[in-house]
DSSP file (Angstrom, degrees, kcal/mol; ACC not computed):
  #  RESIDUE AA STRUCTURE BP1 BP2  ACC     N-H-->O    O-->H-N    N-H-->O    O-->H-N    TCO  KAPPA ALPHA  PHI   PSI    X-CA   Y-CA   Z-CA
    1    1 A M     >        0   0    0      0, 0.0     4,-2.6     0, 0.0     5,-0.2   0.000 360.0 360.0 360.0 -35.8   44.7   46.1  -28.4
    2    2 A R  H  >  +     0   0    0      1,-0.2     4,-3.0     2,-0.2     5,-0.2   0.907 360.0  53.4 -63.4 -38.3   46.9   43.5  -26.9
    3    3 A S  H  > S+     0   0    0      1,-0.2     4,-2.3     2,-0.2    -1,-0.2   0.887 108.7  50.4 -64.9 -34.7   45.6   44.2  -23.4
    4    4 A E  H  > S+     0   0    0      2,-0.2     4,-2.5     1,-0.2    -1,-0.2   0.920 111.8  47.1 -67.9 -43.3   42.1   43.8  -24.6
    5    5 A E  H  X S+     0   0    0     -4,-2.6     4,-2.4     1,-0.2    -2,-0.2   0.874 112.5  49.9 -65.7 -35.9   43.0   40.4  -26.2
    6    6 A Q  H  X S+     0   0    0     -4,-3.0     4,-2.5     2,-0.2     5,-0.2   0.898 111.4  48.3 -67.9 -39.5   44.8   39.3  -23.1
    7    7 A S  H  X S+     0   0    0     -4,-2.3     4,-1.9    -5,-0.2    -2,-0.2   0.888 112.3  49.3 -69.0 -35.6   41.8   40.3  -20.9
    8    8 A E  H  X S+     0   0    0     -4,-2.5     4,-2.2     2,-0.2    -2,-0.2   0.929 112.8  47.0 -63.4 -46.5   39.4   38.5  -23.3
    9    9 A S  H  X S+     0   0    0     -4,-2.4     4,-2.3     1,-0.2    -2,-0.2   0.902 113.1  48.0 -64.6 -42.4   41.6   35.3  -23.3
   10   10 A T  H  X S+     0   0    0     -4,-2.5     4,-2.4     2,-0.2    -1,-0.2   0.873 111.2  51.2 -70.7 -34.0   42.0   35.3  -19.4
   11   11 A S  H  X S+     0   0    0     -4,-1.9     4,-1.4    -5,-0.2    -1,-0.2   0.887 111.6  47.5 -70.5 -35.6   38.2   35.8  -19.0
   12   12 A E  H  X S+     0   0    0     -4,-2.2     4,-1.4     2,-0.2    -2,-0.2   0.893 112.7  49.3 -67.4 -39.3   37.6   32.9  -21.4
   13   13 A E  H  < S+     0   0    0     -4,-2.3    -2,-0.2     1,-0.2    -1,-0.2   0.893 110.2  50.7 -64.6 -40.8   40.1   30.7  -19.5
   14   14 A S  H  X S+     0   0    0     -4,-2.4     4,-0.9     1,-0.2    -1,-0.2   0.825 108.2  53.5 -71.4 -27.0   38.5   31.6  -16.2
   15   15 A R  H  X S+     0   0    0     -4,-1.4     4,-2.4     1,-0.2    -1,-0.2   0.793  96.9  66.8 -75.9 -28.3   35.1   30.7  -17.5
   16   16 A K  H  X S+     0   0    0     -4,-1.4     4,-2.6     1,-0.2    -1,-0.2   0.921 100.5  46.4 -58.5 -48.4   36.2   27.2  -18.6
   17   17 A P  H  > S+     0   0    0      0, 0.0     4,-2.8     0, 0.0    -1,-0.2   0.884 111.7  52.7 -65.3 -34.1   36.8   25.8  -15.1
   18   18 A A  H  X S+     0   0    0     -4,-0.9     4,-2.5     2,-0.2    -2,-0.2   0.916 110.1  47.7 -66.5 -39.4   33.6   27.3  -13.9
   19   19 A R  H  X S+     0   0    0     -4,-2.4     4,-2.7     2,-0.2    -1,-0.2   0.913 111.7  50.7 -64.4 -40.4   31.8   25.5  -16.8
   20   20 A R  H  X S+     0   0    0     -4,-2.6     4,-2.7     2,-0.2    -2,-0.2   0.911 110.8  49.3 -61.7 -42.9   33.6   22.3  -15.9
   21   21 A R  H  X S+     0   0    0     -4,-2.8     4,-2.6     2,-0.2    -2,-0.2   0.918 111.7  48.5 -65.4 -43.1   32.6   22.7  -12.3
   22   22 A R  H  X S+     0   0    0     -4,-2.5     4,-2.7     2,-0.2    -2,-0.2   0.903 113.1  47.2 -62.4 -41.7   28.9   23.3  -13.3
   23   23 A A  H  X S+     0   0    0     -4,-2.7     4,-2.5     2,-0.2    -2,-0.2   0.928 112.5  49.4 -67.4 -41.4   29.0   20.3  -15.6
   24   24 A G  H  X S+     0   0    0     -4,-2.7     4,-2.4     2,-0.2    -2,-0.2   0.902 112.5  48.1 -62.3 -41.2   30.6   18.1  -12.9
   25   25 A A  H  X S+     0   0    0     -4,-2.6     4,-2.6     2,-0.2    -2,-0.2   0.921 110.8  50.9 -62.6 -44.9   28.0   19.3  -10.4
   26   26 A A  H  X S+     0   0    0     -4,-2.7     4,-2.8     1,-0.2    -2,-0.2   0.918 111.5  47.9 -61.4 -42.1   25.2   18.6  -12.8
   27   27 A N  H  X S+     0   0    0     -4,-2.5     4,-2.1     1,-0.2    -1,-0.2   0.902 112.9  48.3 -61.7 -42.4   26.6   15.1  -13.4
   28   28 A N  H  X S+     0   0    0     -4,-2.4     4,-1.9     2,-0.2    -1,-0.2   0.856 112.1  49.4 -66.8 -35.1   26.9   14.5   -9.7
   29   29 A E  H  X S+     0   0    0     -4,-2.6     4,-2.5     2,-0.2    -2,-0.2   0.900 111.0  49.5 -72.3 -40.9   23.4   15.7   -9.1
   30   30 A S  H  X S+     0   0    0     -4,-2.8     4,-2.5     1,-0.2    -2,-0.2   0.884 109.7  51.9 -65.0 -36.5   22.0   13.5  -11.9
   31   31 A A  H  X S+     0   0    0     -4,-2.1     4,-2.1     2,-0.2    -1,-0.2   0.899 110.8  47.5 -64.4 -40.8   23.8   10.5  -10.4
   32   32 A R  H  X S+     0   0    0     -4,-1.9     4,-2.3     2,-0.2    -2,-0.2   0.896 111.5  51.2 -66.2 -39.9   22.3   11.2   -7.0
   33   33 A L  H  X S+     0   0    0     -4,-2.5     4,-2.2     1,-0.2    -2,-0.2   0.897 109.4  49.5 -63.2 -41.7   18.9   11.6   -8.6
   34   34 A M  H  X S+     0   0    0     -4,-2.5     4,-2.4     2,-0.2    -1,-0.2   0.901 111.4  49.3 -65.9 -40.1   19.2    8.3  -10.4
   35   35 A S  H  X S+     0   0    0     -4,-2.1     4,-2.2     1,-0.2    -2,-0.2   0.896 110.2  51.4 -66.1 -37.6   20.2    6.5   -7.2
   36   36 A A  H  X S+     0   0    0     -4,-2.3     4,-2.3     2,-0.2    -1,-0.2   0.903 110.3  48.5 -65.1 -39.8   17.4    8.0   -5.3
   37   37 A L  H  X S+     0   0    0     -4,-2.2     4,-2.3     2,-0.2    -2,-0.2   0.898 111.1  50.7 -66.6 -39.4   14.9    6.9   -8.0
   38   38 A D  H  X S+     0   0    0     -4,-2.4     4,-2.4     2,-0.2    -1,-0.2   0.899 110.7  48.9 -64.0 -39.2   16.4    3.4   -7.9
   39   39 A E  H  X S+     0   0    0     -4,-2.2     4,-2.4     1,-0.2    -2,-0.2   0.904 110.9  50.3 -65.6 -39.5   16.0    3.3   -4.2
   40   40 A A  H  X S+     0   0    0     -4,-2.3     4,-2.3     2,-0.2    -2,-0.2   0.888 109.4  51.3 -66.9 -36.3   12.4    4.5   -4.4
   41   41 A R  H  X S+     0   0    0     -4,-2.3     4,-2.4     2,-0.2    -2,-0.2   0.919 111.7  47.5 -64.7 -43.5   11.7    1.7   -7.0
   42   42 A R  H  X S+     0   0    0     -4,-2.4     4,-2.4     2,-0.2    -2,-0.2   0.898 111.1  51.0 -63.4 -38.4   13.2   -0.9   -4.7
   43   43 A S  H  X S+     0   0    0     -4,-2.4     4,-2.4     2,-0.2    -2,-0.2   0.919 111.9  46.1 -64.2 -45.8   11.2    0.4   -1.8
   44   44 A V  H  X S+     0   0    0     -4,-2.3     4,-2.5     2,-0.2    -2,-0.2   0.902 113.3  50.6 -64.9 -41.3    7.9    0.3   -3.7
   45   45 A S  H  X S+     0   0    0     -4,-2.4     4,-2.3     2,-0.2    -2,-0.2   0.899 110.5  48.4 -66.8 -38.4    8.7   -3.1   -5.0
   46   46 A D  H  X S+     0   0    0     -4,-2.4     4,-2.2     2,-0.2    -2,-0.2   0.906 112.3  49.2 -67.3 -40.9    9.5   -4.4   -1.5
   47   47 A T  H  X S+     0   0    0     -4,-2.4     4,-2.5     2,-0.2    -2,-0.2   0.907 110.5  50.2 -65.6 -40.5    6.3   -2.9   -0.1
   48   48 A A  H  X S+     0   0    0     -4,-2.5     4,-2.5     1,-0.2    -2,-0.2   0.922 112.4  46.4 -62.9 -44.5    4.2   -4.4   -2.9
   49   49 A S  H  X S+     0   0    0     -4,-2.3     4,-2.0     2,-0.2    -1,-0.2   0.887 112.5  50.9 -64.4 -37.7    5.7   -7.9   -2.3
   50   50 A D  H  X S+     0   0    0     -4,-2.2     4,-2.2     2,-0.2    -2,-0.2   0.927 112.5  46.4 -65.0 -46.3    5.2   -7.5    1.5
   51   51 A L  H  X S+     0   0    0     -4,-2.5     4,-2.3     1,-0.2    -2,-0.2   0.895 110.2  53.2 -63.6 -40.9    1.5   -6.5    1.0
   52   52 A R  H  X S+     0   0    0     -4,-2.5     4,-2.1     1,-0.2    -1,-0.2   0.895 109.5  49.0 -60.4 -41.6    1.0   -9.4   -1.5
   53   53 A E  H  X S+     0   0    0     -4,-2.0     4,-2.2     1,-0.2    -2,-0.2   0.903 110.8  50.2 -68.4 -39.7    2.4  -11.9    1.1
   54   54 A R  H  X S+     0   0    0     -4,-2.2     4,-2.8     2,-0.2    -1,-0.2   0.899 109.4  50.4 -65.7 -38.6    0.1  -10.5    3.8
   55   55 A V  H  < S+     0   0    0     -4,-2.3    -1,-0.2     1,-0.2    -2,-0.2   0.912 111.9  48.7 -65.2 -41.2   -3.0  -10.7    1.5
   56   56 A E  H  < S+     0   0    0     -4,-2.1    -2,-0.2    -5,-0.2    -1,-0.2   0.881 116.5  42.1 -70.0 -34.2   -2.1  -14.4    0.8
   57   57 A E  H  < S+     0   0    0     -4,-2.2    -2,-0.2     1,-0.2    -1,-0.2   0.906 133.0  16.5 -78.7 -39.1   -1.6  -15.2    4.5
   58   58 A H     X  +     0   0    0     -4,-2.8     4,-2.0    -5,-0.2    -1,-0.2  -0.645  67.2 163.2-134.1  73.8   -4.6  -13.4    5.9
   59   59 A P  H  > S+     0   0    0      0, 0.0     4,-2.0     0, 0.0     5,-0.1   0.896  77.5  48.4 -63.5 -41.4   -7.1  -12.5    3.2
   60   60 A W  H  > S+     0   0    0      2,-0.2     4,-2.3     1,-0.2     5,-0.1   0.876 110.3  50.7 -69.4 -37.5  -10.1  -11.8    5.5
   61   61 A R  H  > S+     0   0    0      1,-0.2     4,-2.3     2,-0.2    -1,-0.2   0.910 111.5  47.9 -65.8 -41.0   -8.1   -9.5    7.8
   62   62 A M  H  X S+     0   0    0     -4,-2.0     4,-2.3     2,-0.2    -2,-0.2   0.853 110.3  52.1 -68.8 -33.1   -6.8   -7.5    4.9
   63   63 A L  H  X S+     0   0    0     -4,-2.0     4,-2.4    -5,-0.2    -2,-0.2   0.927 110.0  49.2 -67.6 -41.5  -10.3   -7.2    3.4
   64   64 A G  H  X S+     0   0    0     -4,-2.3     4,-2.7     2,-0.2    -2,-0.2   0.902 111.5  49.4 -61.4 -41.2  -11.5   -5.9    6.8
   65   65 A L  H  X S+     0   0    0     -4,-2.3     4,-2.7     2,-0.2     5,-0.2   0.903 110.5  50.0 -60.1 -44.0   -8.7   -3.4    6.9
   66   66 A A  H  X S+     0   0    0     -4,-2.3     4,-2.2     2,-0.2    -2,-0.2   0.890 111.8  48.0 -64.6 -39.8   -9.4   -2.3    3.4
   67   67 A V  H  X S+     0   0    0     -4,-2.4     4,-2.3     2,-0.2    -2,-0.2   0.935 113.5  47.2 -64.2 -47.5  -13.1   -1.8    4.2
   68   68 A G  H  X S+     0   0    0     -4,-2.7     4,-2.5     1,-0.2    -2,-0.2   0.909 112.2  49.4 -60.7 -44.8  -12.3    0.1    7.4
   69   69 A A  H  X S+     0   0    0     -4,-2.7     4,-2.8     1,-0.2     5,-0.2   0.899 112.0  48.9 -64.1 -41.4   -9.8    2.3    5.7
   70   70 A G  H  X S+     0   0    0     -4,-2.2     4,-1.9    -5,-0.2    -1,-0.2   0.876 110.7  50.8 -67.3 -35.8  -12.3    3.1    2.9
   71   71 A Y  H  <>S+     0   0    0     -4,-2.3     5,-2.6     2,-0.2     6,-0.3   0.910 114.5  43.0 -66.8 -41.8  -15.0    3.9    5.5
   72   72 A I  I ><>S+     0   0    0     -4,-2.5     3,-1.4     4,-0.2     5,-0.5   0.952 117.5  45.1 -69.3 -46.8  -12.7    6.3    7.4
   73   73 A L  I 3<5S+     0   0    0     -4,-2.8    -2,-0.2     1,-0.3    -1,-0.2   0.793 106.6  60.7 -65.0 -29.4  -11.3    7.9    4.2
   74   74 A G  I 3<5S-     0   0    0     -4,-1.9    -1,-0.3    -5,-0.2    -2,-0.2   0.484 123.5-103.0 -77.2  -2.2  -14.8    8.2    2.7
   75   75 A G  I < 5S+     0   0    0     -3,-1.4     3,-0.3    -4,-0.2    -3,-0.2   0.647  84.1 127.9  91.3  19.8  -15.8   10.4    5.6
   76   76 A G  I > < +     0   0    0     -5,-2.6     3,-0.8    -6,-0.2     6,-0.3   0.502  50.0  85.0 -85.1  -2.2  -17.8    7.9    7.6
   77   77 A L  T 3 <S+     0   0    0     -5,-0.5     2,-0.7    -6,-0.3    -1,-0.2   0.918  92.4  41.9 -66.1 -43.4  -15.9    8.5   10.9
   78   78 A F  T 3  S+     0   0    0     -3,-0.3     2,-0.3    -6,-0.1    -1,-0.3  -0.431  91.8 114.7-104.9  58.1  -18.0   11.5   12.0
   79   79 A T  S <> S-     0   0    0     -3,-0.8     4,-1.8    -2,-0.7     5,-0.1  -0.769  77.6-111.8-118.3 168.0  -21.4   10.2   11.1
   80   80 A A  H  > S+     0   0    0     -2,-0.3     4,-2.6     2,-0.2     5,-0.2   0.873 117.0  57.4 -65.0 -39.1  -24.5    9.3   13.2
   81   81 A L  H  > S+     0   0    0      1,-0.2     4,-2.6     2,-0.2    -1,-0.2   0.919 106.5  48.0 -57.3 -46.1  -24.0    5.6   12.3
   82   82 A T  H  > S+     0   0    0     -6,-0.3     4,-2.7     1,-0.2     5,-0.2   0.927 110.7  52.3 -62.5 -43.9  -20.5    5.6   13.7
   83   83 A G  H  X S+     0   0    0     -4,-1.8     4,-2.6     2,-0.2     5,-0.2   0.912 110.7  46.3 -56.3 -48.6  -21.7    7.2   16.8
   84   84 A R  H  X S+     0   0    0     -4,-2.6     4,-2.5     1,-0.2    -1,-0.2   0.902 113.4  49.1 -62.6 -42.4  -24.4    4.6   17.4
   85   85 A V  H  X S+     0   0    0     -4,-2.6     4,-2.4    -5,-0.2    -2,-0.2   0.915 113.0  46.5 -65.0 -42.3  -22.1    1.7   16.7
   86   86 A L  H  X S+     0   0    0     -4,-2.7     4,-2.3     2,-0.2    -2,-0.2   0.914 115.1  46.0 -67.1 -42.8  -19.4    3.1   19.1
   87   87 A L  H  X S+     0   0    0     -4,-2.6     4,-2.3    -5,-0.2    -2,-0.2   0.879 113.0  50.3 -69.8 -35.8  -21.9    3.8   21.9
   88   88 A G  H  X S+     0   0    0     -4,-2.5     4,-2.4    -5,-0.2     5,-0.2   0.932 112.2  47.6 -63.9 -43.0  -23.5    0.4   21.4
   89   89 A G  H  X S+     0   0    0     -4,-2.4     4,-2.6     1,-0.2    -2,-0.2   0.884 110.9  51.9 -63.4 -39.7  -20.1   -1.3   21.5
   90   90 A L  H  X S+     0   0    0     -4,-2.3     4,-2.5     2,-0.2    -1,-0.2   0.902 109.2  49.3 -64.9 -41.9  -19.3    0.7   24.6
   91   91 A R  H  X S+     0   0    0     -4,-2.3     4,-2.3     2,-0.2    -2,-0.2   0.936 113.2  46.2 -62.4 -47.3  -22.4   -0.3   26.4
   92   92 A V  H  X S+     0   0    0     -4,-2.4     4,-2.6     1,-0.2     5,-0.2   0.913 112.8  50.8 -63.0 -42.4  -21.9   -4.0   25.6
   93   93 A G  H  X S+     0   0    0     -4,-2.6     4,-2.3    -5,-0.2    -1,-0.2   0.907 109.8  49.9 -61.6 -41.6  -18.3   -3.7   26.7
   94   94 A M  H  X S+     0   0    0     -4,-2.5     4,-2.3     2,-0.2    -1,-0.2   0.891 111.4  49.1 -64.4 -41.0  -19.2   -2.1   29.9
   95   95 A R  H  X S+     0   0    0     -4,-2.3     4,-1.9     2,-0.2    -2,-0.2   0.918 112.5  46.9 -63.7 -43.3  -21.8   -4.8   30.6
   96   96 A L  H  < S+     0   0    0     -4,-2.6    -2,-0.2     1,-0.2    -1,-0.2   0.872 115.0  46.2 -68.0 -34.5  -19.3   -7.6   29.9
   97   97 A A  H  X S+     0   0    0     -4,-2.3     4,-0.5    -5,-0.2    -1,-0.2   0.851 115.7  46.2 -75.1 -33.8  -16.7   -6.0   32.0
   98   98 A A  H  X S+     0   0    0     -4,-2.3     4,-2.6    -5,-0.2     5,-0.3   0.754  94.8  77.8 -79.0 -25.7  -19.1   -5.3   34.9
   99   99 A L  H  X S+     0   0    0     -4,-1.9     4,-2.5     1,-0.2     5,-0.2   0.905  94.2  46.0 -56.8 -49.3  -20.7   -8.8   34.9
  100  100 A P  H  > S+     0   0    0      0, 0.0     4,-2.3     0, 0.0    -1,-0.2   0.865 112.9  51.2 -64.0 -33.2  -17.8  -10.5   36.7
  101  101 A L  H  X S+     0   0    0     -4,-0.5     4,-2.0     2,-0.2    -2,-0.2   0.931 112.6  45.1 -66.6 -44.5  -17.6   -7.8   39.3
  102  102 A V  H  X S+     0   0    0     -4,-2.6     4,-2.6     2,-0.2     5,-0.2   0.904 111.7  53.0 -65.4 -39.6  -21.3   -7.9   40.0
  103  103 A R  H  X S+     0   0    0     -4,-2.5     4,-2.8    -5,-0.3     5,-0.2   0.937 110.1  48.0 -60.3 -48.1  -21.2  -11.7   40.1
  104  104 A E  H  X S+     0   0    0     -4,-2.3     4,-2.3     1,-0.2    -1,-0.2   0.880 112.8  48.3 -63.1 -37.8  -18.4  -11.7   42.7
  105  105 A E  H  X S+     0   0    0     -4,-2.0     4,-2.4     2,-0.2    -1,-0.2   0.905 112.9  47.3 -68.3 -42.6  -20.2   -9.1   44.8
  106  106 A L  H  X S+     0   0    0     -4,-2.6     4,-2.8     2,-0.2    -2,-0.2   0.910 113.6  47.8 -68.0 -42.7  -23.5  -11.1   44.7
  107  107 A L  H  X S+     0   0    0     -4,-2.8     4,-2.6    -5,-0.2    -2,-0.2   0.914 112.4  49.8 -64.3 -40.0  -21.7  -14.4   45.6
  108  108 A G  H  X S+     0   0    0     -4,-2.3     4,-1.9    -5,-0.2    -2,-0.2   0.897 112.6  46.5 -64.4 -40.2  -19.9  -12.7   48.4
  109  109 A A  H  X S+     0   0    0     -4,-2.4     4,-2.0     2,-0.2    -2,-0.2   0.910 113.2  49.7 -67.2 -41.1  -23.0  -11.2   49.8
  110  110 A L  H  X S+     0   0    0     -4,-2.8     4,-2.5     1,-0.2    -2,-0.2   0.907 110.7  48.7 -64.3 -41.9  -24.9  -14.5   49.5
  111  111 A S  H  X S+     0   0    0     -4,-2.6     4,-2.3     1,-0.2    -1,-0.2   0.862 110.6  51.1 -70.6 -33.6  -22.1  -16.5   51.2
  112  112 A S  H  X S+     0   0    0     -4,-1.9     4,-1.7    -5,-0.2    -1,-0.2   0.875 112.9  46.7 -69.8 -34.6  -22.0  -14.0   54.1
  113  113 A V  H  X S+     0   0    0     -4,-2.0     4,-2.0     2,-0.2    -2,-0.2   0.905 114.1  46.1 -68.8 -43.0  -25.8  -14.2   54.5
  114  114 A T  H  X S+     0   0    0     -4,-2.5     4,-1.9     2,-0.2    -2,-0.2   0.863 113.0  50.5 -71.7 -33.9  -25.8  -18.0   54.4
  115  115 A D  H  X S+     0   0    0     -4,-2.3     4,-1.7     2,-0.2    -1,-0.2   0.892 113.7  43.4 -68.5 -38.2  -22.8  -18.2   56.8
  116  116 A S  H  X S+     0   0    0     -4,-1.7     4,-1.7     2,-0.2    -2,-0.2   0.835 112.4  55.2 -75.0 -30.8  -24.4  -15.9   59.3
  117  117 A G  H  X S+     0   0    0     -4,-2.0     4,-2.0     2,-0.2    -2,-0.2   0.886 106.8  50.1 -68.0 -37.5  -27.7  -17.7   58.8
  118  118 A R  H  X S+     0   0    0     -4,-1.9     4,-2.2     1,-0.2     5,-0.2   0.899 108.0  53.7 -65.3 -40.7  -26.1  -21.1   59.7
  119  119 A G  H  X S+     0   0    0     -4,-1.7     4,-1.8     1,-0.2    -1,-0.2   0.902 108.9  48.8 -62.3 -39.9  -24.6  -19.6   62.8
  120  120 A E  H  X S+     0   0    0     -4,-1.7     4,-1.9     2,-0.2    -1,-0.2   0.897 111.9  47.5 -70.5 -41.1  -28.0  -18.4   64.0
  121  121 A T  H  X S+     0   0    0     -4,-2.0     4,-1.7     1,-0.2    -1,-0.2   0.854 111.0  51.4 -69.7 -32.2  -29.7  -21.7   63.4
  122  122 A E  H  X S+     0   0    0     -4,-2.2     4,-1.2     2,-0.2    -2,-0.2   0.881 109.8  50.5 -66.7 -38.9  -27.0  -23.6   65.1
  123  123 A R  H  < S+     0   0    0     -4,-1.8    -2,-0.2    -5,-0.2    -1,-0.2   0.874 109.2  51.3 -65.4 -37.6  -27.3  -21.3   68.1
  124  124 A R  H  < S+     0   0    0     -4,-1.9    -1,-0.2     1,-0.2    -2,-0.2   0.865 108.0  52.1 -69.5 -34.8  -31.0  -21.8   68.2
  125  125 A Q  H  <        0   0    0     -4,-1.7    -1,-0.2     1,-0.3    -2,-0.2   0.761 360.0 360.0 -76.6 -21.4  -30.6  -25.6   68.2
  126  126 A Q     <        0   0    0     -4,-1.2    -1,-0.3    -5,-0.1    -2,-0.2   0.487 360.0 360.0 -78.5 360.0  -28.2  -25.6   71.0
């Protein structure tokens, strides 16, 4: 019987440190969880204050961003309206980009014609 009592007492003693380790690990884990929650709260608070400052500084820009984000998230990106707007914008952009190039070419051609024309008239007069 004594050997049974000794084995029971040693098994109980061996369980106590394991329980203490588990309790310590749980406390450590809960402390890490609490610090992570505090950090998340601070991050959300900082983001909210930053957003509030941006809205106060540039309200129209933020309104435009909100409308654009809502349009995209609402599924408006792949619609016929978006396609027409993008193609229309592309056409206008290409015309505006090409206008200075065409103007320079026309002015260059006109100046070469007028320069050669002057030379011919001067030759005729001589």
